[in-house]
N, C-alpha and C positions, 0 to 999 in steps of 0.2 A: 504494500500500500504506500503510495506517495505521500510525503508529509507536505507541510506548507513550504512554499519557496523561501529560500534564505534571502533573496534579493527581491525587493518590491519596487515598482515604478510609481512615482508620485508626479502628477502633472504639475509643472512648476516653471513659471516664466523667469527670465533672468532677474528682473526686479524683485520678484518674490525670493529668489535664491539669495540675493544679497541681504535682504531683510532677515531671512531665516538664519543665515550664517552669523549676522551681527547679534541676533537674539541668542543663538547658541553660545557664542563667545562670552556674552554678558552673563549668561547663566553659569557657564563654566567658572568664570572668575568669582562669582558669588558662592556657588555650591562646592567648588573644588579649588580653594585658594592655593597659591604656591606654598610649598613647604609642608604639605599635608603628608599623610601616611603613604606608604608605598602603593597600597591599593588605590588610594585617592589620586596619586600621581599617574598611575596607569589609566584610570578612568578619564582624568583630565586630558592626557595626551590623545587618547582615542577620540574623545569628543572634539578636541581642537583639530585633529586630522579630518574628522567628518565635516567640521565647519569649513575647513579649507577646500574640501572637495565640493561642498555645496556652493560656496562663493564663486567657484570657477565654472559652475554649470551654465551652459549656453542656451538653455531653454528646452522645452519638450519634456520628455519623461526623465525624471531625476531618479536614478537607481540608488536605493538605500538598503543597507542590511537591516533585516527585520529586527534584529536584536538591538538596534539603535533607536527604534521607534519609541519605546517607553521614555527614554531620556530626552528625545526630541519633543515628545508631547509635554513632558515636564518643563522643558525649557520654554516652549511657546506659551504654555499656560502661565508660568511664572512671569514671563515678560509682559503678558497682557494683564496681569494682576496689579493690585496696588503696591505690592512688594517689589515689583519689577523696576527696571530703570525708568527714571522720570521722563527723559526725552524720548518719546516714542513716535517715530516718523512713519512707520509702516504698519499701523494697526490693521488695516484692511487686508494687506498682503499676508500678514501673519495669521489672521483669522481664517483666510481662505485655505492656507496650507494646513493649519490645524484641523480644519473640517475634513480635509482629504485623508488625514492619518488617524482619525478617530475610529 
């Protein structure tokens, strides 16, 4: 029996990709500050790598590892919340991507 695919494609315009990458980086800085435990450092680096790949996305289907989705959901939810960064320029873009990954 085939399991769930490890990579999923999320429809994402370049403008949305830039917004998602910025939100993910802000979340990483808040949730996984520099100097944390070894486990936190590994999570931080994995998320920053993902943010870099998202930022470079040229549009169309954005391939993401399924295992990154919970962290990405958390990052977007946090960014859109009152606890998130104050200067939010891309609320509509983030909301659209969050809806796609729910």
